[in-house]
C-alpha positions as CSV (number, residue, x, y, z in Angstrom):
1,M,-29.7,-3.0,14.2
2,T,-26.4,-4.3,15.6
3,E,-23.2,-3.7,13.6
4,R,-21.1,-6.8,13.3
5,I,-17.3,-6.1,13.3
6,V,-14.6,-8.6,12.6
7,V,-11.0,-7.8,13.7
8,I,-8.0,-9.8,12.4
9,G,-5.2,-9.5,14.8
10,A,-5.4,-8.9,18.6
11,D,-2.4,-6.8,19.3
12,A,-2.1,-3.0,19.5
13,A,-4.0,-1.7,16.5
14,G,-6.7,-4.5,16.4
15,M,-7.6,-4.5,20.1
16,S,-7.4,-0.7,20.4
17,A,-9.9,-0.4,17.6
18,A,-12.2,-3.1,19.1
19,S,-12.0,-1.6,22.6
20,Q,-12.6,2.0,21.4
21,A,-15.6,1.0,19.3
22,K,-17.1,-1.0,22.1
23,R,-16.5,1.8,24.6
24,I,-18.3,4.3,22.4
25,A,-21.0,2.2,20.8
26,G,-21.6,-0.4,23.5
27,D,-24.2,-3.0,22.5
28,A,-24.8,-1.3,19.2
29,V,-21.7,-3.2,17.9
30,E,-20.9,-6.9,18.1
31,I,-17.1,-7.6,17.8
32,V,-15.4,-10.8,16.9
33,A,-11.6,-10.8,17.0
34,F,-9.2,-13.5,15.8
35,E,-5.6,-14.0,16.9
36,R,-3.4,-16.8,15.7
37,G,-1.0,-16.5,18.6
38,M,-1.3,-17.1,22.3
39,H,-1.2,-13.5,23.6
40,S,-3.1,-10.3,23.1
41,S,-2.3,-6.6,23.5
42,Y,1.4,-6.9,24.3
43,S,4.5,-4.8,23.9
44,A,6.7,-6.3,21.2
45,C,9.1,-3.4,21.8
46,G,9.8,-4.7,25.2
47,I,11.0,-8.2,24.1
48,P,14.7,-7.3,23.9
49,Y,14.5,-5.9,27.5
50,W,12.7,-9.1,28.6
51,V,15.4,-11.2,27.0
52,A,18.1,-9.0,28.7
53,G,16.5,-9.4,32.1
54,D,15.3,-5.9,32.6
55,V,11.7,-7.1,32.5
56,G,11.3,-10.1,34.8
57,E,8.1,-11.7,33.6
58,L,6.4,-12.3,30.2
59,E,3.1,-11.1,31.8
60,S,4.7,-7.6,32.4
61,L,4.6,-7.0,28.7
62,I,0.9,-7.8,28.3
63,A,-1.3,-4.7,28.6
64,R,-4.6,-6.6,28.4
65,S,-5.2,-10.4,28.5
66,P,-7.8,-12.2,26.3
67,G,-9.9,-12.6,29.4
68,A,-9.9,-8.9,30.1
69,H,-11.0,-8.2,26.5
70,R,-13.8,-10.8,26.8
71,R,-15.1,-9.2,30.0
72,N,-15.3,-6.0,28.1
73,G,-17.7,-7.6,25.6
74,I,-15.3,-8.5,22.8
75,D,-15.5,-12.1,21.5
76,L,-11.8,-12.7,21.2
77,R,-10.8,-16.1,19.7
78,M,-7.2,-17.0,20.4
79,R,-5.1,-19.6,18.4
80,T,-7.4,-18.9,15.4
81,E,-5.9,-17.9,12.1
82,V,-7.9,-16.2,9.4
83,E,-7.3,-18.0,6.1
84,E,-9.4,-16.0,3.7
85,I,-11.2,-12.8,3.3
86,D,-14.2,-12.9,1.0
87,L,-15.0,-9.2,0.3
88,A,-18.0,-9.9,-2.0
89,A,-19.7,-12.2,0.6
90,G,-18.7,-10.1,3.5
91,R,-17.1,-12.9,5.5
92,V,-13.8,-14.5,6.6
93,T,-12.8,-18.1,6.9
94,A,-11.1,-18.8,10.2
95,H,-9.1,-21.9,11.3
96,D,-9.2,-23.0,14.9
97,L,-5.6,-24.2,15.3
98,A,-6.3,-26.2,18.5
99,A,-9.5,-27.9,17.2
100,G,-8.2,-28.3,13.7
101,R,-11.4,-27.0,12.1
102,S,-12.3,-24.2,9.8
103,Y,-15.5,-22.1,9.8
104,R,-16.8,-18.8,8.4
105,E,-17.9,-15.6,10.1
106,G,-19.7,-12.7,8.4
107,F,-19.0,-9.0,9.0
108,D,-20.5,-5.6,8.3
109,S,-17.1,-4.0,8.9
110,L,-13.7,-5.6,8.8
111,V,-10.5,-4.4,10.6
112,I,-7.2,-5.8,9.3
113,A,-4.4,-5.5,11.9
114,T,-2.2,-8.4,10.9
115,G,1.0,-6.7,11.9
116,A,4.4,-7.5,10.4
117,V,6.7,-10.5,10.0
118,P,10.5,-10.6,10.5
119,V,12.6,-10.6,7.4
120,R,14.1,-14.0,7.0
121,P,16.7,-14.1,4.2
122,P,16.1,-16.9,1.6
123,L,19.6,-18.3,2.2
124,P,20.8,-21.9,2.7
125,G,20.4,-23.0,6.4
126,A,18.2,-20.1,7.5
127,D,15.6,-22.6,8.9
128,A,18.2,-24.4,11.1
129,A,17.5,-24.8,14.8
130,G,19.0,-22.0,16.8
131,V,18.1,-19.3,14.2
132,F,15.5,-16.9,15.6
133,G,13.5,-13.9,14.5
134,V,12.1,-11.8,17.3
135,Q,8.7,-10.3,16.6
136,T,6.2,-11.8,19.0
137,L,6.2,-12.9,22.6
138,D,6.2,-16.5,21.4
139,D,9.5,-15.7,19.5
140,G,11.0,-14.1,22.7
141,A,9.9,-17.1,24.8
142,A,11.5,-19.5,22.3
143,L,14.8,-17.6,22.3
144,L,14.9,-17.5,26.1
145,A,14.1,-21.2,26.3
146,D,16.9,-21.9,23.9
147,L,19.4,-19.8,25.8
148,D,18.5,-21.7,29.0
149,H,18.6,-25.1,27.3
150,A,21.4,-24.9,24.8
151,R,23.7,-22.5,26.8
152,P,25.3,-21.0,23.7
153,R,28.7,-19.4,24.0
154,R,28.8,-17.6,20.7
155,A,26.0,-15.6,19.1
156,V,25.7,-13.8,15.7
157,V,23.2,-11.1,15.2
158,V,22.4,-10.4,11.6
159,G,21.5,-6.7,11.0
160,G,22.4,-3.6,13.0
161,G,19.1,-1.8,13.2
162,Y,17.0,-1.3,16.3
163,I,16.2,-4.9,17.0
164,G,19.7,-6.0,16.1
165,V,21.4,-3.5,18.4
166,E,19.0,-4.2,21.3
167,M,19.2,-7.9,20.9
168,A,23.0,-7.8,20.7
169,E,23.1,-6.0,24.1
170,A,20.6,-8.5,25.5
171,L,22.8,-11.4,24.5
172,V,25.9,-9.8,26.0
173,R,23.9,-9.6,29.3
174,H,23.5,-13.4,29.1
175,G,27.3,-13.7,29.0
176,V,27.4,-14.7,25.3
177,T,30.1,-13.6,23.0
178,V,28.3,-11.5,20.3
179,T,29.2,-10.6,16.7
180,V,26.9,-8.3,14.8
181,V,27.1,-8.5,11.0
182,D,25.7,-5.6,9.0
183,Q,26.0,-5.0,5.3
184,D,25.8,-1.3,5.7
185,A,28.7,1.1,6.4
186,Q,27.6,1.7,10.0
187,P,25.0,0.1,12.3
188,M,21.7,1.9,13.0
189,T,21.0,3.0,9.4
190,T,18.0,5.1,10.7
191,L,20.8,7.6,11.4
192,D,23.3,9.1,9.0
193,P,26.6,7.2,8.9
194,D,28.5,9.9,10.8
195,M,26.1,9.5,13.8
196,G,25.9,5.7,13.4
197,A,29.7,5.6,13.9
198,A,29.1,6.6,17.6
199,V,26.7,3.7,18.0
200,H,29.4,1.4,16.5
201,R,32.0,2.6,19.1
202,A,29.5,2.1,21.9
203,M,28.8,-1.4,20.8
204,E,32.4,-2.3,20.7
205,G,32.8,-0.7,24.1
206,I,30.6,-3.4,25.7
207,G,32.5,-6.2,23.9
208,I,30.4,-6.6,20.7
209,D,32.4,-7.5,17.6
210,V,30.7,-5.3,14.9
211,R,31.4,-6.2,11.3
212,T,30.1,-3.6,8.9
213,G,30.1,-3.7,5.1
214,T,29.6,-7.5,5.4
215,A,26.8,-9.5,3.8
216,V,25.5,-12.9,5.1
217,T,25.5,-15.5,2.3
218,G,24.4,-18.6,4.2
219,F,24.1,-20.5,7.4
220,E,25.9,-23.8,8.2
221,A,24.3,-26.4,10.4
222,G,25.4,-29.6,12.0
223,D,22.9,-32.2,13.3
224,G,20.2,-29.7,12.4
225,R,21.5,-26.9,14.6
226,I,23.3,-23.7,13.5
227,R,27.0,-24.0,13.7
228,S,28.3,-20.9,11.8
229,V,27.2,-17.9,9.7
230,V,28.8,-17.6,6.2
231,T,29.6,-14.0,5.2
232,T,31.5,-12.2,2.5
233,G,34.2,-11.7,5.1
234,G,34.5,-15.4,6.1
235,S,32.7,-17.9,8.3
236,I,31.7,-16.9,11.9
237,P,31.1,-19.6,14.5
238,A,27.7,-19.4,16.1
239,D,25.7,-21.4,18.6
240,V,22.7,-19.2,18.2
241,V,21.7,-16.6,15.6
242,V,19.2,-13.7,15.9
243,L,17.9,-12.1,12.8
244,G,17.6,-8.4,13.2
245,L,16.9,-7.5,9.5
246,G,13.7,-5.6,10.3
247,V,10.2,-6.6,9.4
248,R,7.8,-6.4,6.4
249,P,4.1,-5.8,6.4
250,N,2.1,-9.0,6.9
251,T,-0.3,-8.4,4.1
252,A,-0.5,-11.8,2.2
253,L,-4.1,-12.3,3.3
254,A,-5.1,-8.8,2.2
255,R,-3.2,-9.1,-1.1
256,E,-5.1,-12.4,-1.9
257,A,-8.3,-10.6,-1.2
258,G,-7.4,-8.0,-3.8
259,L,-6.9,-5.1,-1.5
260,P,-4.5,-2.3,-2.6
261,L,-0.9,-2.3,-1.4
262,G,1.7,0.4,-1.6
263,D,5.3,0.4,-2.7
264,H,6.5,-1.1,0.6
265,G,4.0,-3.9,0.6
266,G,1.7,-2.3,3.2
267,L,-1.9,-1.5,2.9
268,R,-2.8,2.1,1.9
269,T,-5.5,3.9,3.8
270,N,-7.1,7.4,4.0
271,V,-6.7,9.5,7.2
272,Q,-9.6,7.7,8.8
273,M,-7.7,4.4,8.3
274,Q,-10.2,3.1,5.7
275,I,-8.5,1.0,3.0
276,L,-8.6,3.0,-0.2
277,G,-11.7,2.2,-2.2
278,H,-13.4,0.2,0.6
279,D,-15.7,2.1,2.9
280,R,-16.2,-0.8,5.4
281,I,-12.7,-2.2,5.5
282,W,-10.2,-0.7,7.9
283,A,-6.5,-1.3,8.6
284,G,-3.9,-0.2,11.1
285,G,-0.6,-1.0,12.8
286,D,2.4,-2.6,11.2
287,C,0.5,-3.9,8.1
288,V,-0.1,-0.4,6.7
289,E,2.0,2.3,5.1
290,V,1.8,5.9,6.5
291,L,2.4,9.3,5.0
292,N,5.7,11.0,6.1
293,L,4.6,14.7,6.6
294,V,8.1,16.0,6.0
295,S,9.0,14.2,2.8
296,G,5.4,13.8,1.5
297,Q,6.2,10.1,0.7
298,Y,4.6,6.9,2.0
299,Q,6.7,4.6,4.1
300,H,6.4,1.5,6.4
301,V,6.9,2.5,10.0
302,P,6.3,-0.4,12.4
303,L,6.0,1.2,15.8
304,G,3.6,0.5,18.7
305,T,2.9,4.2,19.1
306,H,1.4,4.5,15.7
307,A,-0.4,1.1,16.0
308,N,-2.2,2.3,19.1
309,K,-3.2,5.6,17.5
310,H,-4.4,3.8,14.4
311,G,-6.6,1.6,16.5
312,R,-8.1,4.5,18.4
313,V,-8.9,6.3,15.1
314,I,-10.5,3.1,13.6
315,G,-12.5,2.5,16.8
316,H,-13.9,6.1,16.7
317,N,-14.9,5.8,13.1
318,L,-16.4,2.4,13.5
319,A,-18.6,3.7,16.3
320,G,-19.9,6.6,14.2
321,S,-17.6,9.2,15.8
322,Y,-14.8,10.8,13.8
323,A,-11.0,10.7,14.2
324,S,-8.1,10.9,11.8
325,F,-4.4,9.9,11.6
326,P,-2.7,12.5,9.4
327,G,0.7,10.8,9.2
328,V,4.1,10.7,10.9
329,V,7.4,12.7,11.0
330,G,9.5,9.6,11.6
331,T,10.4,9.8,15.3
332,A,12.2,6.8,17.0
333,I,14.3,6.2,20.0
334,S,16.5,3.4,21.3
335,K,19.7,2.7,23.4
336,V,22.7,0.5,23.5
337,C,24.1,0.1,27.0
338,H,24.2,3.7,28.4
339,L,24.2,5.4,24.9
340,E,20.9,6.9,23.9
341,I,19.9,7.1,20.2
342,A,17.1,9.2,18.7
343,R,16.0,10.6,15.4
344,T,13.1,12.4,13.8
345,G,12.4,13.6,10.3
346,L,14.7,13.0,7.3
347,R,18.3,11.7,7.1
348,E,20.5,13.3,4.5
349,R,19.7,10.6,1.9
350,D,16.0,10.9,2.6
351,A,16.2,14.7,2.0
352,T,18.0,14.1,-1.2
353,R,15.5,11.5,-2.4
354,A,12.6,13.9,-1.6
355,G,14.2,16.6,-3.7
356,F,15.3,19.0,-0.9
357,E,18.4,21.2,-1.0
358,Y,19.6,21.3,2.6
359,V,22.3,22.3,5.1
360,T,23.5,20.3,8.0
361,V,25.1,21.2,11.3
362,T,26.5,18.9,14.0
363,V,27.0,20.2,17.6
364,Q,28.6,18.8,20.7
365,S,26.9,19.8,23.9
366,S,26.0,18.4,27.4
367,T,22.9,17.1,29.0
368,K,23.2,19.5,32.0
369,A,25.1,22.6,32.9
370,G,28.8,21.9,32.4
371,Y,29.6,22.5,36.1
372,F,26.8,20.3,37.4
373,P,27.8,16.8,38.7
374,G,26.9,13.9,36.3
375,T,26.7,16.0,33.1
376,Q,27.2,13.8,30.0
377,Q,28.1,14.5,26.4
378,M,25.6,14.5,23.6
379,T,25.8,15.1,19.8
380,V,22.9,16.8,17.9
381,K,22.8,16.8,14.1
382,M,20.2,19.1,12.4
383,I,19.1,19.2,8.8
384,A,17.3,22.2,7.4
385,E,16.0,23.2,4.0
386,R,18.7,25.3,2.3
387,L,16.9,28.5,1.6
388,S,13.6,28.5,3.6
389,G,15.3,27.2,6.8
390,R,12.5,24.7,7.4
391,L,13.5,22.0,9.8
392,L,13.9,18.6,8.0
393,G,15.4,16.3,10.5
394,V,17.3,15.9,13.8
395,Q,19.4,13.1,15.1
396,I,20.8,12.7,18.7
397,V,23.4,10.4,20.1
398,G,24.4,10.8,23.7
399,Y,24.2,9.7,27.3
400,Q,21.5,9.8,29.9
401,G,19.2,12.8,29.4
402,S,19.9,13.1,25.6
403,A,17.3,11.1,23.7
404,K,14.0,12.5,24.8
405,R,15.1,15.9,23.6
406,I,14.1,14.5,20.2
407,D,10.4,15.3,21.1
408,T,11.1,19.0,20.9
409,A,12.4,18.5,17.3
410,A,9.5,16.2,16.5
411,T,7.0,18.9,17.6
412,A,8.9,21.5,15.6
413,L,8.7,19.3,12.5
414,W,5.0,18.6,13.0
415,N,4.4,22.4,13.0
416,R,6.7,23.0,10.0
417,M,8.9,25.4,12.0
418,T,12.2,26.9,10.6
419,A,15.5,26.7,12.4
420,E,15.3,30.4,13.0
421,E,11.9,30.0,14.7
422,M,13.2,27.2,16.9
423,T,15.9,29.4,18.3
424,A,13.2,31.3,20.3
425,L,11.6,28.2,21.8
426,D,10.9,28.6,25.5
427,L,12.5,25.4,26.8
428,G,12.9,24.5,30.4
429,Y,16.2,25.3,32.0
430,A,17.8,24.5,35.3
431,P,21.4,23.3,35.8
432,P,20.4,19.7,36.8
433,F,18.5,19.4,33.5
434,A,20.1,21.4,30.7
435,P,22.8,24.0,29.9
436,V,21.5,27.5,29.7
437,W,21.4,27.0,25.9
438,D,19.7,23.7,25.4
439,P,21.6,21.5,22.8
440,I,18.5,21.6,20.5
441,L,18.6,25.4,20.6
442,V,22.4,25.5,19.9
443,A,21.9,23.3,16.9
444,A,19.0,25.5,15.7
445,R,21.2,28.6,16.0
446,Q,23.9,27.0,13.9
447,A,21.4,25.7,11.4
448,A,19.8,29.2,11.1
449,A,23.2,30.7,10.5
450,A,24.0,28.1,7.8
451,V,20.7,29.0,6.1
452,R,21.6,32.7,6.2
453,R,25.0,32.0,4.7
454,A,23.4,29.9,2.0
455,G,21.0,32.7,1.1
456,A,23.9,35.3,1.0
457,S,25.9,33.0,-1.2
458,R,23.0,32.6,-3.6
459,R,22.4,36.3,-3.8
460,S,26.1,37.0,-4.5
């Protein structure tokens, strides 16, 4: 008997789940997928680089088109929004946006992959023309069209997180004068403030006016278009505004259906990505919360890497195979101009919130042997549990060759290694690639020494 699967959302998690289930089960499953937008299986993470001009064509960000999914046996219906989930009846109500009609589709299993939506502050003027969120390809296309048509001279980016920093650089590349407004003490709050200060300096180095400790209180428009951003530090003229305030799980549909949400508004699942208490309902991607394996707490981590893994896990389980997603350690990476930024695990405030006593060390090192041409500076901050020495987190800020070293720390976190154990890691060495003591190892040595001092102090 054919299993009927309905998928809501045709980006990373949803279509990875559909493709994996179809690949394994073949004709034993019938899959209908709904997507309210115009594109499927695309890289939202690439949008700032498309806006900046590093990526030339929109199509370059699309991994698999609707037509490709259909050729693989998936009934993908674009420009169709699911309006209601009826769990008791086992069906959804879908609205064809082009035809203007609604209809129902039944399911044996349901996959919710509705993603996230940009945070748009409930402030006066936030809906004015020229104010953009950047979450989908359609959002990126709208911003690019506006840059081409309106030719703005002054831009304000609200928020100094990943999207805010990346979009600020993209706008500078368009020749626009850019101001970033952030209510926190430093941009990039995924780092500790001392590491965020380096990002602040790098942004100013490419001509971005960074105003920290400043909250936005409203937006002023003229003739329907944005004219200025009102802040606690005064009014800032703006011809275009990009909201970089992060995203929140898009779970209104799931909430209305009575499905369980976590503290951050995301769906809660087990390791097989089944929604808690619902054996035939699955969820993945930016609409779910995930377990942080370091802190033991749930959090919302909207990253394409996780969404694709979620989809693969769901697809296996839908097809009668087995796969699991145990959680995350909180690894992320970005850049501003030539400065690379990376983190994994816990920041100091995360460690405090999770109840850890800890030590921190910060080391300055280089990306290559000091005598090798082209060597660049990098800073590594490491956090370890005070007495056990267990690694809790690492942050890296530096130039070319710095950021991907975070993967070593992420692997150590995944395996619950101590700083002392990390000092013996057999990492690759040659002068063009690293100093004889890799910066990660230097930080581990210093962290291990700090742990030993903390133990000696306690004994005395």
